C-alpha positions as CSV (number, residue, x, y, z in Angstrom):
1,M,1.4,27.1,-21.3
2,L,2.2,26.1,-17.7
3,T,2.8,28.8,-15.2
4,F,3.3,28.8,-11.5
5,D,1.1,31.9,-10.9
6,D,-1.6,29.9,-9.2
7,L,0.6,27.9,-6.9
8,D,0.2,28.2,-3.1
9,P,2.7,30.7,-1.9
10,E,3.4,28.3,1.0
11,L,4.1,25.4,-1.3
12,E,6.2,22.7,0.5
13,A,6.5,20.1,-2.3
14,L,7.4,20.4,-5.9
15,D,7.1,17.0,-7.7
16,L,8.7,16.7,-11.1
17,Q,8.5,13.0,-11.2
18,N,8.7,11.2,-14.6
19,Q,10.3,14.1,-16.5
20,E,12.8,13.1,-19.2
21,L,15.2,15.9,-18.5
22,G,18.4,14.2,-19.4
23,K,21.8,15.8,-18.8
24,K,20.9,19.3,-20.3
25,G,17.6,19.5,-18.4
26,A,19.3,18.5,-15.2
27,Q,21.9,21.2,-15.7
28,R,19.3,23.9,-16.3
29,R,17.1,22.9,-13.4
30,S,20.1,22.6,-11.1
31,G,21.0,26.2,-12.0
32,H,17.6,27.3,-10.6
33,L,17.8,25.3,-7.4
34,P,20.3,27.3,-5.3
35,E,19.0,30.8,-6.0
36,F,15.9,30.8,-8.0
37,P,13.1,28.9,-6.2
38,D,10.3,30.8,-7.8
39,L,9.7,28.9,-11.0
40,H,7.7,31.5,-12.9
41,F,7.1,30.3,-16.4
42,E,5.8,32.6,-19.1
43,E,7.9,33.3,-22.2
44,P,9.2,30.3,-24.0
45,L,12.9,29.6,-24.2
46,E,14.7,27.4,-26.7
47,M,14.8,24.3,-24.6
48,G,11.7,22.3,-23.9
49,V,11.2,19.7,-21.2
50,E,9.0,16.7,-22.1
51,M,6.8,15.8,-19.1
52,T,5.2,12.3,-19.2
53,A,2.5,10.9,-17.0
54,V,0.1,8.0,-17.3
55,D,-2.6,9.9,-19.1
56,L,-0.9,13.3,-19.7
57,R,1.8,14.1,-22.3
58,F,2.7,17.7,-23.0
59,V,5.7,20.0,-23.5
60,V,6.6,22.8,-21.2
61,W,8.8,25.7,-22.4
62,F,10.7,27.4,-19.7
63,N,11.4,31.2,-19.5
64,E,13.9,33.1,-17.4
65,V,13.2,33.0,-13.6
66,E,12.2,36.1,-11.7
67,V,14.8,36.4,-9.0
68,V,12.7,38.9,-7.0
69,Q,10.1,36.2,-6.1
70,W,12.6,33.5,-5.3
71,F,11.5,32.5,-1.8
72,K,7.8,32.8,-2.6
73,Y,7.6,29.2,-3.7
74,V,10.6,27.7,-1.9
75,C,10.3,24.0,-1.7
76,M,10.6,22.2,1.6
77,M,10.4,19.0,-0.3
78,F,11.8,18.5,-3.9
79,A,11.0,15.2,-5.6
80,K,13.5,15.1,-8.3
81,A,12.6,11.9,-10.2
82,C,13.9,12.7,-13.7
83,A,14.4,9.7,-16.0
84,N,17.7,9.2,-17.7
85,I,19.7,11.9,-15.8
86,G,22.7,9.6,-15.7
87,D,26.1,10.4,-14.1
88,A,26.6,13.6,-16.0
89,G,23.3,15.0,-14.9
90,C,24.0,14.0,-11.3
91,A,27.1,16.2,-11.3
92,F,25.0,19.3,-11.9
93,I,22.4,18.3,-9.4
94,A,25.1,17.6,-6.8
95,G,26.3,21.2,-7.1
96,A,22.8,22.4,-6.6
97,L,22.4,20.2,-3.5
98,Q,25.6,21.6,-2.1
99,R,24.3,25.2,-2.3
100,N,20.7,24.5,-1.3
101,S,20.0,23.4,2.3
102,S,16.2,23.8,2.3
103,L,15.3,20.6,0.4
104,Q,13.7,17.8,2.5
105,S,13.4,15.1,-0.2
106,V,15.4,14.1,-3.3
107,N,14.0,11.3,-5.5
108,L,16.4,10.1,-8.2
109,R,14.7,6.7,-8.7
110,N,15.3,4.9,-12.0
111,N,17.7,7.3,-13.6
112,H,20.5,5.1,-15.0
113,I,22.8,6.5,-12.3
114,G,26.2,4.7,-12.0
115,E,29.1,4.9,-9.6
116,E,30.2,8.4,-10.6
117,G,26.7,9.8,-10.3
118,V,26.1,8.5,-6.8
119,E,29.5,9.7,-5.7
120,S,28.7,13.2,-7.0
121,I,25.4,13.2,-5.2
122,T,26.9,12.0,-1.9
123,E,29.8,14.4,-2.1
124,G,27.4,17.3,-2.6
125,L,25.3,16.2,0.4
126,A,28.3,15.8,2.6
127,L,29.6,19.3,1.7
128,S,26.2,20.8,2.3
129,W,26.1,19.1,5.7
130,K,29.5,20.4,6.5
131,E,28.9,24.0,5.3
132,T,25.5,24.3,7.0
133,G,26.9,23.2,10.4
134,A,24.8,20.1,10.3
135,G,21.8,22.2,9.5
136,I,20.9,20.4,6.3
137,Q,17.2,19.8,6.0
138,L,17.3,16.8,3.7
139,K,15.4,13.8,5.3
140,E,14.5,11.5,2.4
141,L,16.8,10.1,-0.4
142,N,15.6,7.7,-3.1
143,L,18.2,6.1,-5.3
144,G,16.4,2.9,-6.0
145,H,16.4,1.2,-9.4
146,N,19.7,2.6,-10.6
147,L,23.0,1.1,-12.0
148,F,25.6,1.7,-9.3
149,G,27.4,-1.1,-7.5
150,D,29.5,-1.6,-4.4
151,A,31.5,1.7,-4.6
152,G,28.2,3.7,-4.9
153,L,26.7,1.8,-2.0
154,H,29.8,2.5,0.1
155,A,29.5,6.2,-0.7
156,I,25.9,6.2,0.5
157,S,26.9,4.5,3.7
158,K,29.1,7.5,4.5
159,V,26.1,9.9,4.1
160,V,24.0,7.6,6.3
161,A,26.7,7.9,9.0
162,L,26.3,11.7,9.0
163,G,22.9,11.1,10.6
164,F,20.6,13.6,8.8
165,L,18.8,11.1,6.6
166,Q,15.6,9.6,7.9
167,L,14.3,7.7,4.9
168,L,16.5,5.8,2.4
169,D,15.3,3.8,-0.6
170,L,17.8,1.5,-2.2
171,S,15.4,-0.9,-3.8
172,N,16.3,-3.1,-6.9
173,L,20.0,-2.4,-7.2
174,K,21.1,-5.2,-9.5
175,M,24.8,-4.2,-9.7
176,V,25.6,-4.5,-6.0
177,T,27.4,-7.7,-5.1
178,S,26.9,-10.0,-2.1
179,D,30.0,-8.6,-0.5
180,G,28.8,-5.0,-1.1
181,W,25.5,-5.7,0.6
182,Q,27.2,-7.4,3.6
183,T,29.6,-4.5,4.1
184,F,26.8,-2.0,3.9
185,C,24.5,-3.8,6.3
186,S,27.2,-4.1,8.9
187,T,27.6,-0.3,8.9
188,L,24.1,0.3,10.1
189,V,24.7,-0.1,13.8
190,G,22.9,2.8,15.6
191,C,21.9,4.5,12.3
192,R,19.6,7.5,12.5
193,L,17.4,6.2,9.6
194,T,13.7,5.6,10.6
195,T,12.8,3.9,7.3
196,L,15.0,1.7,5.1
197,N,13.8,0.2,1.9
198,L,15.9,-2.6,0.4
199,R,13.0,-4.1,-1.5
200,Q,13.6,-6.3,-4.6
201,N,17.2,-6.9,-4.1
202,D,17.0,-10.7,-4.7
203,Q,20.8,-10.9,-4.7
204,L,20.9,-10.0,-1.0
205,P,22.7,-13.0,0.5
206,E,22.0,-14.7,3.8
207,A,25.2,-13.3,5.2
208,A,24.1,-9.8,4.5
209,A,20.7,-10.3,6.1
210,L,22.3,-11.8,9.1
211,A,24.8,-8.9,9.3
212,L,21.9,-6.5,9.1
213,A,20.1,-8.3,11.9
214,L,23.2,-8.3,14.0
215,A,23.9,-4.7,13.4
216,L,20.4,-3.6,14.3
217,K,20.2,-6.0,17.3
218,T,23.4,-4.4,18.6
219,D,21.9,-0.9,18.3
220,V,18.7,-0.4,16.2
221,G,19.2,3.3,16.5
222,A,16.1,5.2,15.2
223,L,15.0,2.6,12.7
224,Q,11.3,1.8,12.8
225,E,10.4,0.5,9.3
226,L,12.4,-2.1,7.3
227,D,11.3,-3.4,3.9
228,L,13.0,-6.6,2.6
229,S,10.3,-7.7,0.3
230,L,11.3,-9.9,-2.6
231,C,14.8,-10.2,-1.2
232,S,14.5,-14.0,-0.7
233,V,15.4,-13.7,3.0
234,S,16.6,-17.1,4.2
235,A,14.8,-19.2,6.8
236,K,17.8,-18.7,9.1
237,A,17.8,-14.9,8.8
238,A,14.1,-14.2,8.9
239,P,13.5,-15.1,12.6
240,Q,16.5,-12.9,13.6
241,L,14.9,-10.0,11.8
242,L,11.5,-10.6,13.4
243,Q,13.1,-10.2,16.8
244,L,14.3,-6.6,16.1
245,P,12.6,-3.8,18.0
246,L,10.9,-2.4,14.9
247,R,7.4,-1.1,14.2
248,Q,7.0,-2.3,10.6
249,L,8.7,-5.3,8.8
250,Q,8.1,-6.5,5.3
251,L,9.4,-10.0,4.4
252,L,7.2,-10.7,1.3
253,G,8.7,-13.6,-0.6
254,S,11.0,-14.9,2.1
255,E,11.8,-18.6,2.5
256,Q,9.6,-20.9,4.5
257,M,10.4,-20.5,8.2
258,D,10.5,-23.1,11.0
259,V,7.1,-22.9,12.8
260,Q,8.7,-23.0,16.3
261,E,11.2,-20.3,15.4
262,L,8.5,-18.2,14.0
263,G,6.5,-18.4,17.2
264,S,9.5,-17.7,19.4
265,A,10.6,-14.7,17.3
266,L,7.1,-13.1,17.5
267,A,6.5,-13.9,21.2
268,G,7.9,-10.6,22.4
269,S,7.7,-8.7,19.2
270,T,7.2,-4.9,19.0
271,L,5.9,-5.1,15.4
272,E,2.7,-3.2,14.6
273,M,2.8,-4.2,10.9
274,L,4.1,-7.5,9.5
275,D,4.1,-8.6,5.9
276,L,4.6,-12.3,5.4
277,C,3.0,-12.7,2.0
278,N,4.1,-15.5,-0.2
279,C,6.3,-17.1,2.5
280,Q,5.0,-20.7,2.1
281,L,3.8,-20.7,5.7
282,G,1.1,-23.3,5.6
283,P,-1.5,-24.4,8.2
284,A,1.0,-25.1,11.0
285,A,2.3,-21.5,10.9
286,A,-1.3,-20.3,11.0
287,A,-1.8,-22.0,14.3
288,T,1.4,-20.4,15.6
289,L,0.2,-17.0,14.5
290,A,-3.1,-17.6,16.3
291,D,-1.3,-18.1,19.6
292,V,0.6,-14.8,18.9
293,L,-2.5,-12.8,18.1
294,L,-4.5,-14.1,21.1
295,P,-2.1,-15.4,23.8
296,A,-3.2,-16.9,27.1
297,A,-5.1,-14.5,29.4
298,A,-2.1,-14.0,31.6
299,G,0.3,-13.4,28.7
300,P,1.4,-10.1,27.3
301,R,-0.7,-8.6,24.5
302,N,0.9,-8.5,21.0
303,P,1.0,-5.0,19.5
304,L,0.4,-6.3,16.0
305,T,-2.4,-4.3,14.2
306,M,-1.7,-5.1,10.5
307,L,-0.9,-8.6,9.2
308,H,-0.5,-9.6,5.6
309,L,-0.6,-13.3,4.8
310,D,-1.5,-13.5,1.1
311,R,-0.5,-16.5,-0.9
312,N,0.6,-18.8,1.9
313,L,-1.2,-22.0,1.2
314,L,-3.2,-21.8,4.4
315,G,-6.3,-23.7,3.1
316,F,-9.2,-24.7,5.2
317,D,-7.1,-26.1,8.1
318,G,-5.0,-22.9,8.2
319,A,-8.2,-20.7,8.2
320,V,-9.6,-22.7,11.1
321,A,-6.4,-22.5,13.0
322,L,-5.9,-18.8,12.4
323,S,-9.6,-18.1,13.4
324,R,-8.7,-19.0,17.0
325,G,-6.6,-15.9,17.2
326,L,-9.2,-13.6,15.8
327,R,-11.7,-13.8,18.6
328,G,-12.6,-10.9,20.8
329,W,-12.3,-12.8,24.0
330,P,-10.8,-13.2,26.5
331,A,-10.8,-9.4,26.7
332,P,-9.3,-7.3,25.2
333,G,-9.1,-10.0,22.5
334,C,-7.3,-9.8,19.1
335,R,-6.0,-6.3,18.3
336,L,-5.6,-6.7,14.6
337,Q,-7.1,-3.9,12.6
338,V,-6.0,-5.1,9.1
339,L,-5.9,-8.7,7.9
340,T,-5.3,-9.7,4.3
341,L,-5.6,-13.4,3.3
342,R,-5.7,-13.2,-0.6
343,E,-5.1,-16.4,-2.6
344,N,-5.0,-18.9,0.3
345,R,-7.7,-21.5,-0.9
346,L,-9.7,-21.0,2.2
347,G,-13.0,-22.1,0.6
348,D,-16.4,-21.8,2.1
349,G,-15.5,-23.7,5.2
350,G,-12.4,-21.5,5.9
351,V,-14.3,-18.3,5.4
352,G,-17.1,-19.6,7.6
353,A,-14.6,-20.3,10.5
354,I,-13.2,-16.7,10.2
355,A,-16.7,-15.2,10.1
356,E,-17.7,-17.0,13.2
357,A,-14.5,-15.9,15.0
358,L,-15.2,-12.3,14.1
359,E,-18.6,-12.1,15.6
360,D,-17.3,-10.7,18.9
361,N,-14.3,-8.9,17.5
362,V,-14.4,-5.2,17.8
363,A,-10.9,-4.3,16.6
364,L,-10.7,-5.6,13.0
365,K,-11.5,-2.8,10.4
366,E,-10.2,-4.3,7.1
367,L,-10.5,-7.9,5.9
368,D,-9.4,-9.1,2.4
369,L,-10.6,-12.5,1.3
370,S,-10.0,-12.1,-2.4
371,S,-9.3,-15.1,-4.6
372,N,-10.1,-17.8,-2.0
373,E,-12.5,-20.0,-3.9
374,V,-15.5,-18.7,-1.9
375,G,-18.9,-19.7,-3.1
376,D,-22.4,-18.9,-1.9
377,L,-22.0,-20.7,1.4
378,G,-19.0,-18.4,2.2
379,G,-21.0,-15.4,1.1
380,Q,-23.8,-16.5,3.4
381,S,-21.4,-16.8,6.3
382,M,-20.1,-13.3,5.7
383,G,-23.7,-12.0,5.4
384,L,-24.6,-13.5,8.8
385,L,-21.5,-11.8,10.2
386,L,-22.5,-8.4,8.8
387,Q,-25.9,-8.8,10.5
388,K,-24.0,-9.1,13.8
389,D,-22.8,-5.5,13.0
390,P,-19.1,-6.0,13.6
391,R,-16.7,-3.0,13.3
392,L,-15.5,-4.0,9.9
393,A,-15.2,-0.9,7.6
394,S,-13.8,-2.7,4.5
395,L,-14.5,-6.2,3.2
396,S,-13.2,-7.7,0.0
397,L,-14.6,-10.8,-1.6
398,K,-13.2,-10.0,-5.0
399,S,-12.5,-12.8,-7.6
400,N,-14.5,-15.6,-5.9
401,H,-17.4,-17.8,-7.0
402,I,-20.3,-15.9,-5.3
403,S,-23.6,-15.9,-7.2
404,D,-27.1,-14.6,-6.5
405,A,-27.7,-16.6,-3.3
406,G,-24.5,-15.3,-1.7
407,A,-25.2,-11.8,-2.9
408,E,-28.7,-12.0,-1.3
409,A,-27.2,-13.0,2.0
410,L,-24.7,-10.2,1.9
411,A,-27.6,-7.8,1.1
412,Q,-29.4,-9.0,4.1
413,G,-26.3,-8.3,6.2
414,L,-26.0,-4.8,4.7
415,E,-29.6,-3.9,5.8
416,K,-28.7,-4.5,9.4
417,N,-25.1,-3.2,9.3
418,S,-24.0,0.2,10.5
419,W,-20.2,0.0,10.1
420,L,-19.2,-1.3,6.7
421,E,-18.0,1.5,4.3
422,E,-16.5,-0.6,1.4
423,L,-17.6,-3.9,-0.1
424,D,-15.8,-5.4,-3.1
425,L,-17.7,-8.1,-4.9
426,S,-16.0,-7.6,-8.3
427,E,-15.2,-10.6,-10.5
428,N,-17.8,-13.0,-9.1
429,H,-20.9,-14.6,-10.7
430,I,-23.7,-12.3,-9.5
431,K,-26.6,-11.8,-11.9
432,M,-29.6,-9.5,-12.0
433,A,-31.4,-11.0,-9.1
434,G,-28.4,-10.6,-6.8
435,V,-27.7,-7.1,-8.0
436,G,-31.3,-6.2,-7.3
437,K,-31.1,-7.5,-3.7
438,L,-27.9,-5.4,-3.2
439,C,-29.5,-2.4,-4.7
440,A,-32.5,-2.7,-2.3
441,A,-30.3,-3.2,0.7
442,L,-28.6,0.1,0.1
443,E,-31.8,1.9,0.8
444,H,-31.7,0.5,4.3
445,N,-28.0,1.3,4.8
446,G,-26.5,4.6,5.8
447,T,-22.8,3.8,5.9
448,L,-21.7,2.0,2.8
449,E,-19.9,4.4,0.5
450,T,-18.2,2.0,-2.0
451,L,-19.7,-1.1,-3.6
452,V,-17.6,-2.6,-6.4
453,L,-19.5,-4.9,-8.8
454,E,-17.5,-4.9,-12.0
455,G,-16.8,-8.2,-13.7
456,N,-20.1,-9.8,-12.7
457,E,-22.7,-11.3,-15.0
458,V,-24.7,-8.1,-15.5
459,K,-24.3,-5.3,-18.1
460,S,-21.8,-2.7,-17.0
461,D,-24.2,0.2,-17.2
462,I,-26.4,-1.4,-14.6
463,L,-23.5,-2.1,-12.3
464,D,-22.3,1.4,-12.7
465,S,-25.7,2.7,-11.7
466,V,-25.8,0.6,-8.5
467,E,-22.2,1.5,-7.7
468,Q,-23.2,5.2,-8.1
469,L,-26.2,4.7,-5.7
470,A,-23.7,3.4,-3.1
471,T,-21.7,6.6,-3.3
472,D,-24.8,8.7,-2.5
473,V,-24.4,7.8,1.1
474,M,-25.4,11.2,2.5
475,V,-28.6,11.2,0.5
476,R,-29.5,7.8,1.8
477,R,-28.6,8.7,5.3
478,E,-30.9,11.8,5.2
479,R,-33.7,9.7,3.8
480,L,-33.3,7.2,6.6
481,E,-33.4,9.9,9.2
482,R,-36.6,11.4,7.7
483,Q,-38.6,8.2,7.1
484,P,-38.3,4.5,6.6
485,P,-37.1,3.5,3.2
486,K,-39.6,2.9,0.4
487,I,-38.1,0.5,-1.9
488,A,-39.2,-0.6,-5.4
489,V,-36.9,-3.4,-6.5
490,T,-38.3,-6.0,-8.9
491,I,-37.0,-8.4,-11.5
492,E,-39.5,-8.5,-14.4
493,E,-39.4,-11.5,-16.7
494,P,-40.3,-11.2,-20.4
495,E,-43.6,-12.6,-21.6
496,S,-42.1,-15.3,-23.8
497,P,-39.8,-18.0,-22.4
498,V,-36.1,-17.7,-23.1
499,A,-33.0,-19.8,-22.6
500,S,-30.9,-17.6,-20.3
501,D,-30.8,-14.4,-18.2
502,S,-28.8,-12.6,-20.9
503,E,-31.6,-13.3,-23.4
504,A,-34.4,-12.6,-21.0
505,G,-34.3,-8.8,-21.1
506,Q,-34.8,-8.7,-17.4
507,V,-35.7,-5.4,-15.9
508,L,-34.2,-4.0,-12.7
509,K,-36.2,-1.3,-10.9
510,C,-34.2,0.1,-8.0
511,G,-34.3,2.9,-5.5
512,G,-36.7,5.5,-4.1
513,N,-37.1,6.8,-7.6
514,P,-37.1,3.5,-9.6
515,K,-35.1,3.3,-12.8
516,T,-35.5,0.6,-15.3
517,Y,-32.5,-1.2,-16.8
518,K,-32.6,-4.0,-19.3
519,N,-30.0,-6.8,-19.1
């Protein structure tokens, strides 16, 4: 039995995401919204509500609500993600929204909502705005992954024009036409939204993207974050969008841009976060980005702190070119704090160039080099970098070709490093010898909290034990403060010769209190 007796009396969020309420459930819940905020569930009623989560499936039976305690658990935010509500369910929810002005967030994502449902919701919000004297508290509205088309989008634009919404999610709306998108985008001049998510609308035409850029260039209003990922933004529209005075812009999956236009667009950019993953940039674009990240000494500093360049065919040449922009000099140097370069075929040479460039960089905190065909030479380059004690807090070398030699170099880096908190070496080719070196290095390290080793060539129980040792960072830190580490890490070979490590029954003894594991 689920009750709300133990909820915080000052609860500000009630999340009912992934409930299969349907029309009847929506009707009943909407009846409670305007005047019964204390959902006090004890005695079962006839109607059940099936709640589904990834690992949790159960049935909740609702009782009558105690009106006396209504405002005890009033929700400042109500995430109303209820699968299969449909248009009929929206009519009931719309009535509730009209009568309740305290909600801050409504999430109706993926609910088979069509034109009638959206129009009901928007009419309810408009009436609430009118009746409260513009005192409506709703800030966030998520209507993504639904079935409405141009008419529904037009109704939403009217609500946006009222100016109370700050976040709007319209991702993956397959029924909206090119004309519908173009009309909607042209209405966003001076909008009060701070975040607009149009992700995964691959039917968004070039004309709509250009209309959006023009509208926001005329008056960007309050908009700070724009997500156009997987919208296939054209090479003509992308540079226009890059010039907008935004803080965050996501263009994942856009068409390949002209290198010179890319550089010109970013020259005076205000962006702090930029996602250009899977945009077919290539090595030439990497050189342009390097100039943006580390301009001439007399030039203005770029505010970019987060850059995502995954799957862009940079290769060795692109890595070398980009590395020029990652240096810490001339002061104040590159300001990037997060850089992701997954699946770019950088190889050992490319990773080596990046490692060398980062030796004097004090800004970068997160670096992702996953799936880049990095072998032991690349691992050794990163190990040498770690010995220089850069400010890196997170390093991912997941899904590469690092074996024991690379792991040993990284272990040597960990012994002298005092900044790294997360190291991901999963899905490599590290065996017992390499794991032993990493295990020993942990006893000299008082900062690493997460070491991921799954998918290497050692039994999972051994890897789990070493990963657990990494999480005991406070114990290691206290031990280091008391006395120098006393390490017992050995690899014992069996008495009789065998063909491979897996047959050898090697023994790993690791830690201040050595444990023995057989491979």
